[in-house]
C-alpha atoms as a printed R data frame, in Angstrom:
    type eleno elety resid chain resno       x       y       z
1   ATOM     1    CA   UNK     A     1 249.912  82.487 -67.614
2   ATOM     2    CA   UNK     A     2 249.690  86.235 -67.026
3   ATOM     3    CA   UNK     A     3 251.960  87.898 -64.478
4   ATOM     4    CA   UNK     A     4 248.894  89.892 -63.424
5   ATOM     5    CA   UNK     A     5 245.300  90.452 -64.466
6   ATOM     6    CA   UNK     A     6 244.310  94.083 -63.874
7   ATOM     7    CA   UNK     A     7 240.784  95.283 -63.008
8   ATOM     8    CA   UNK     A     8 239.461  98.799 -62.483
9   ATOM     9    CA   UNK     A     9 237.563  98.056 -59.253
10  ATOM    10    CA   UNK     A    10 237.734  95.774 -56.225
11  ATOM    11    CA   UNK     A    11 234.182  94.636 -56.969
12  ATOM    12    CA   UNK     A    12 235.214  93.455 -60.438
13  ATOM    13    CA   UNK     A    13 238.376  91.842 -59.057
14  ATOM    14    CA   UNK     A    14 236.366  89.798 -56.554
15  ATOM    15    CA   UNK     A    15 234.128  88.453 -59.317
16  ATOM    16    CA   UNK     A    16 237.167  87.387 -61.351
17  ATOM    17    CA   UNK     A    17 238.733  85.757 -58.289
18  ATOM    18    CA   UNK     A    18 235.581  83.694 -57.708
19  ATOM    19    CA   UNK     A    19 235.684  82.517 -61.308
20  ATOM    20    CA   UNK     A    20 239.413  81.813 -61.555
21  ATOM    21    CA   UNK     A    21 240.610  81.192 -57.977
22  ATOM    22    CA   UNK     A    22 243.835  83.034 -58.692
23  ATOM    23    CA   UNK     A    23 245.758  85.532 -56.612
24  ATOM    24    CA   UNK     A    24 247.409  87.471 -59.435
25  ATOM    25    CA   UNK     A    25 244.478  89.873 -59.904
26  ATOM    26    CA   UNK     A    26 245.288  93.526 -59.247
27  ATOM    27    CA   UNK     A    27 243.176  96.690 -59.038
28  ATOM    28    CA   UNK     A    28 244.372  99.876 -60.739
29  ATOM    29    CA   UNK     A    29 241.644 102.525 -61.190
30  ATOM    30    CA   UNK     A    30 241.675 104.947 -64.111
31  ATOM    31    CA   UNK     A    31 243.545 108.173 -63.532
32  ATOM    32    CA   UNK     A    32 241.871 111.565 -63.571
33  ATOM    33    CA   UNK     A    33 242.600 113.803 -66.542
34  ATOM    34    CA   UNK     A    34 242.528 116.907 -64.328
35  ATOM    35    CA   UNK     A    35 242.964 118.081 -60.734
36  ATOM    36    CA   UNK     A    36 240.068 119.922 -59.181
37  ATOM    37    CA   UNK     A    37 242.346 122.401 -57.416
38  ATOM    38    CA   UNK     A    38 240.989 124.697 -54.748
39  ATOM    39    CA   UNK     A    39 237.223 124.483 -54.291
40  ATOM    40    CA   UNK     A    40 235.254 127.606 -53.342
41  ATOM    41    CA   UNK     A    41 232.075 126.222 -51.795
42  ATOM    42    CA   UNK     A    42 230.582 129.705 -51.505
43  ATOM    43    CA   UNK     A    43 230.401 129.830 -55.316
44  ATOM    44    CA   UNK     A    44 228.434 126.599 -55.694
45  ATOM    45    CA   UNK     A    45 225.107 127.008 -57.505
46  ATOM    46    CA   UNK     A    46 221.817 125.111 -57.269
47  ATOM    47    CA   UNK     A    47 222.868 122.766 -60.044
48  ATOM    48    CA   UNK     A    48 222.695 118.983 -60.195
49  ATOM    49    CA   UNK     A    49 225.196 117.785 -62.803
50  ATOM    50    CA   UNK     A    50 225.364 114.539 -64.789
51  ATOM    51    CA   UNK     A    51 228.065 113.699 -67.331
52  ATOM    52    CA   UNK     A    52 228.475 110.947 -69.923
53  ATOM    53    CA   UNK     A    53 227.540 109.551 -73.312
54  ATOM    54    CA   UNK     A    54 223.909 109.931 -74.236
55  ATOM    55    CA   UNK     A    55 223.117 106.244 -74.590
56  ATOM    56    CA   UNK     A    56 221.265 103.502 -72.739
57  ATOM    57    CA   UNK     A    57 224.237 102.456 -70.579
58  ATOM    58    CA   UNK     A    58 224.450 105.830 -68.842
59  ATOM    59    CA   UNK     A    59 220.806 105.743 -67.782
60  ATOM    60    CA   UNK     A    60 219.923 109.392 -68.351
61  ATOM    61    CA   UNK     A    61 216.379 108.245 -69.145
62  ATOM    62    CA   UNK     A    62 216.224 107.033 -65.529
63  ATOM    63    CA   UNK     A    63 217.620 110.341 -64.299
64  ATOM    64    CA   UNK     A    64 214.973 112.304 -66.207
65  ATOM    65    CA   UNK     A    65 212.266 110.180 -64.571
66  ATOM    66    CA   UNK     A    66 213.806 110.888 -61.169
67  ATOM    67    CA   UNK     A    67 214.084 114.602 -61.885
68  ATOM    68    CA   UNK     A    68 210.411 114.761 -62.873
69  ATOM    69    CA   UNK     A    69 209.604 113.685 -59.288
70  ATOM    70    CA   UNK     A    70 212.088 116.092 -57.708
71  ATOM    71    CA   UNK     A    71 211.629 119.240 -59.774
72  ATOM    72    CA   UNK     A    72 208.140 120.282 -58.555
73  ATOM    73    CA   UNK     A    73 209.495 120.752 -55.022
74  ATOM    74    CA   UNK     A    74 212.662 122.603 -56.068
75  ATOM    75    CA   UNK     A    75 211.799 125.284 -58.601
76  ATOM    76    CA   UNK     A    76 215.107 127.098 -58.038
77  ATOM    77    CA   UNK     A    77 217.258 124.061 -58.946
78  ATOM    78    CA   UNK     A    78 218.319 122.874 -62.414
79  ATOM    79    CA   UNK     A    79 219.696 119.635 -63.845
80  ATOM    80    CA   UNK     A    80 222.551 120.007 -66.334
81  ATOM    81    CA   UNK     A    81 223.503 116.970 -68.448
82  ATOM    82    CA   UNK     A    82 226.748 117.101 -70.437
83  ATOM    83    CA   UNK     A    83 227.422 114.645 -73.228
84  ATOM    84    CA   UNK     A    84 227.004 113.591 -76.837
85  ATOM    85    CA   UNK     A    85 225.370 110.461 -78.172
86  ATOM    86    CA   UNK     A    86 222.716 108.667 -80.147
87  ATOM    87    CA   UNK     A    87 219.958 109.108 -77.543
88  ATOM    88    CA   UNK     A    88 219.967 112.912 -77.485
89  ATOM    89    CA   UNK     A    89 216.663 113.314 -79.362
90  ATOM    90    CA   UNK     A    90 214.977 110.588 -77.312
91  ATOM    91    CA   UNK     A    91 216.100 112.232 -74.082
92  ATOM    92    CA   UNK     A    92 214.986 115.677 -75.212
93  ATOM    93    CA   UNK     A    93 211.579 114.255 -76.146
94  ATOM    94    CA   UNK     A    94 211.312 112.619 -72.720
95  ATOM    95    CA   UNK     A    95 212.162 115.925 -71.042
96  ATOM    96    CA   UNK     A    96 209.440 117.693 -73.034
97  ATOM    97    CA   UNK     A    97 206.907 114.930 -72.406
98  ATOM    98    CA   UNK     A    98 207.556 115.174 -68.664
99  ATOM    99    CA   UNK     A    99 207.043 118.941 -68.772
100 ATOM   100    CA   UNK     A   100 210.409 119.731 -67.179
101 ATOM   101    CA   UNK     A   101 212.200 121.473 -70.059
102 ATOM   102    CA   UNK     A   102 212.506 124.640 -67.971
103 ATOM   103    CA   UNK     A   103 214.744 122.886 -65.409
104 ATOM   104    CA   UNK     A   104 216.639 120.243 -67.445
105 ATOM   105    CA   UNK     A   105 219.246 121.191 -70.026
106 ATOM   106    CA   UNK     A   106 221.395 118.919 -72.196
107 ATOM   107    CA   UNK     A   107 224.718 120.441 -73.232
108 ATOM   108    CA   UNK     A   108 227.395 119.067 -75.577
109 ATOM   109    CA   UNK     A   109 230.476 117.417 -74.115
110 ATOM   110    CA   UNK     A   110 233.030 120.065 -73.211
111 ATOM   111    CA   UNK     A   111 236.761 120.223 -72.521
112 ATOM   112    CA   UNK     A   112 235.923 122.670 -69.740
113 ATOM   113    CA   UNK     A   113 233.973 120.139 -67.681
114 ATOM   114    CA   UNK     A   114 236.032 120.871 -64.563
115 ATOM   115    CA   UNK     A   115 234.508 124.350 -64.383
116 ATOM   116    CA   UNK     A   116 231.028 122.848 -64.723
117 ATOM   117    CA   UNK     A   117 231.693 120.511 -61.785
118 ATOM   118    CA   UNK     A   118 232.964 123.458 -59.750
119 ATOM   119    CA   UNK     A   119 229.702 125.328 -60.337
120 ATOM   120    CA   UNK     A   120 227.557 122.325 -59.356
121 ATOM   121    CA   UNK     A   121 226.483 121.300 -55.862
122 ATOM   122    CA   UNK     A   122 225.454 117.667 -56.502
123 ATOM   123    CA   UNK     A   123 226.388 114.959 -58.996
124 ATOM   124    CA   UNK     A   124 223.796 112.377 -60.095
125 ATOM   125    CA   UNK     A   125 224.905 108.987 -61.460
126 ATOM   126    CA   UNK     A   126 222.329 106.611 -62.929
127 ATOM   127    CA   UNK     A   127 224.384 104.256 -65.131
128 ATOM   128    CA   UNK     A   128 223.085 100.735 -65.651
129 ATOM   129    CA   UNK     A   129 226.645  99.344 -65.589
130 ATOM   130    CA   UNK     A   130 230.197 100.701 -65.581
131 ATOM   131    CA   UNK     A   131 233.831  99.734 -65.647
132 ATOM   132    CA   UNK     A   132 234.587 102.265 -62.882
133 ATOM   133    CA   UNK     A   133 232.516 105.445 -63.097
134 ATOM   134    CA   UNK     A   134 235.303 107.954 -63.671
135 ATOM   135    CA   UNK     A   135 232.854 110.860 -63.541
136 ATOM   136    CA   UNK     A   136 232.318 110.161 -59.832
137 ATOM   137    CA   UNK     A   137 236.030 110.702 -59.234
138 ATOM   138    CA   UNK     A   138 235.920 113.837 -61.380
139 ATOM   139    CA   UNK     A   139 233.027 115.197 -59.327
140 ATOM   140    CA   UNK     A   140 234.853 114.308 -56.113
141 ATOM   141    CA   UNK     A   141 237.934 116.198 -57.265
142 ATOM   142    CA   UNK     A   142 235.768 119.327 -57.408
143 ATOM   143    CA   UNK     A   143 234.132 118.763 -54.008
144 ATOM   144    CA   UNK     A   144 230.806 117.536 -55.418
145 ATOM   145    CA   UNK     A   145 229.005 114.686 -53.589
146 ATOM   146    CA   UNK     A   146 227.346 112.008 -55.722
147 ATOM   147    CA   UNK     A   147 223.970 110.314 -55.472
148 ATOM   148    CA   UNK     A   148 224.466 107.042 -57.345
149 ATOM   149    CA   UNK     A   149 222.826 103.763 -58.153
150 ATOM   150    CA   UNK     A   150 224.964 100.874 -56.905
151 ATOM   151    CA   UNK     A   151 225.438  99.465 -60.398
152 ATOM   152    CA   UNK     A   152 228.171  97.019 -61.307
153 ATOM   153    CA   UNK     A   153 230.926  98.008 -61.118
154 ATOM   154    CA   UNK     A   154 232.527 100.989 -59.478
155 ATOM   155    CA   UNK     A   155 230.295 103.246 -57.363
156 ATOM   156    CA   UNK     A   156 230.690 101.270 -54.133
157 ATOM   157    CA   UNK     A   157 234.482 101.399 -54.539
158 ATOM   158    CA   UNK     A   158 234.259 105.207 -54.408
159 ATOM   159    CA   UNK     A   159 231.169 106.207 -52.420
160 ATOM   160    CA   UNK     A   160 230.810 105.715 -48.676
161 ATOM   161    CA   UNK     A   161 227.061 105.888 -48.195
162 ATOM   162    CA   UNK     A   162 226.083 108.890 -46.085
163 ATOM   163    CA   UNK     A   163 229.681 110.107 -45.861
164 ATOM   164    CA   UNK     A   164 230.770 111.413 -49.263
165 ATOM   165    CA   UNK     A   165 227.514 110.735 -51.091
166 ATOM   166    CA   UNK     A   166 224.592 108.343 -51.223
167 ATOM   167    CA   UNK     A   167 224.676 104.840 -52.675
168 ATOM   168    CA   UNK     A   168 221.241 103.654 -53.812
169 ATOM   169    CA   UNK     A   169 220.206 100.048 -54.490
170 ATOM   170    CA   UNK     A   170 220.122  99.430 -58.230
171 ATOM   171    CA   UNK     A   171 216.825 100.555 -59.721
172 ATOM   172    CA   UNK     A   172 215.366 101.951 -56.465
173 ATOM   173    CA   UNK     A   173 214.093 105.197 -57.962
174 ATOM   174    CA   UNK     A   174 212.009 106.058 -54.878
175 ATOM   175    CA   UNK     A   175 215.054 106.146 -52.579
176 ATOM   176    CA   UNK     A   176 217.084 107.967 -55.230
177 ATOM   177    CA   UNK     A   177 214.453 110.718 -55.257
178 ATOM   178    CA   UNK     A   178 214.481 110.868 -51.453
179 ATOM   179    CA   UNK     A   179 218.266 111.126 -51.116
180 ATOM   180    CA   UNK     A   180 218.674 113.599 -53.951
181 ATOM   181    CA   UNK     A   181 215.939 115.724 -52.388
182 ATOM   182    CA   UNK     A   182 217.653 115.483 -48.993
183 ATOM   183    CA   UNK     A   183 220.826 117.010 -50.392
184 ATOM   184    CA   UNK     A   184 218.976 119.661 -52.380
185 ATOM   185    CA   UNK     A   185 216.988 120.600 -49.291
186 ATOM   186    CA   UNK     A   186 220.071 120.902 -47.057
187 ATOM   187    CA   UNK     A   187 222.902 123.136 -48.289
188 ATOM   188    CA   UNK     A   188 224.638 122.466 -44.978
189 ATOM   189    CA   UNK     A   189 224.714 118.693 -45.554
190 ATOM   190    CA   UNK     A   190 225.740 119.123 -49.180
191 ATOM   191    CA   UNK     A   191 228.589 121.415 -48.187
192 ATOM   192    CA   UNK     A   192 229.692 119.112 -45.354
193 ATOM   193    CA   UNK     A   193 229.903 116.193 -47.762
194 ATOM   194    CA   UNK     A   194 231.741 118.329 -50.301
195 ATOM   195    CA   UNK     A   195 234.225 119.570 -47.723
196 ATOM   196    CA   UNK     A   196 234.779 116.007 -46.482
197 ATOM   197    CA   UNK     A   197 235.489 114.887 -50.038
198 ATOM   198    CA   UNK     A   198 237.845 117.815 -50.529
199 ATOM   199    CA   UNK     A   199 239.704 117.006 -47.317
200 ATOM   200    CA   UNK     A   200 239.978 113.316 -48.209
201 ATOM   201    CA   UNK     A   201 241.154 114.170 -51.699
202 ATOM   202    CA   UNK     A   202 243.975 116.314 -50.381
203 ATOM   203    CA   UNK     A   203 245.097 113.619 -47.959
204 ATOM   204    CA   UNK     A   204 244.962 110.755 -50.483
205 ATOM   205    CA   UNK     A   205 245.839 112.665 -53.651
206 ATOM   206    CA   UNK     A   206 243.131 111.016 -55.770
C-alpha cells in the first residue's frame, strides 16, 4: 500500500524485491554531513583510520586481529580508531594482549573527524553488518581508499574492487591482511586510488 519503500543500498533493495516481488522499492543513500573539500595528498600520513561505535557490529575486534598481523612489517604506520562505546575496555585489553599498543590508538568520537580523514592514507572497514556504511563515503570524500569486508549491506554499492579500494570476502582475514599490506607498501597505489576517488567525487558530487 506504500507509494514507495526506500532502502539505503541496491543490495538491500534486491533482497526486498525477491521477498515482495514489487517494483515500488527505491534506493536513497544517506547524505554526508560534510564535504571533504580540496585534498592535499602530499600531507597524507602513514595512518590507517577506522571510525564507528565501539561495539560488536563494527568489528573492531576483527580489525585488531588483522593489525596484529600487519604491524610487524610496518613499524612506521599506526592505526587510529575513533569512536565511543561499550566495548572500549575489551578492545583496549585485546590491543595490549596482542602487544601492539605502540601502534594502535583508540580516540573518542570527534566533531572534527573530517580533519582526521584528511590526515589518513587508508580507511579500514570491518563491520559485521551495516545499513550502508556511511564512513566509507566520508573517507571517500577526503580521498581515502577503503579496504572493506563485503558485509551486508553497503560496501559493494560504494567500492569498486581494485579501483577505489579493496572489497574482501566476508571473514577472509588473510586476504584483508594482504590487501591492506599492499596499500601500505605502495604509496603510489594508495595515492592513485585516492586521486581517482577525488576525481570521481568531483564529477558525481557525492
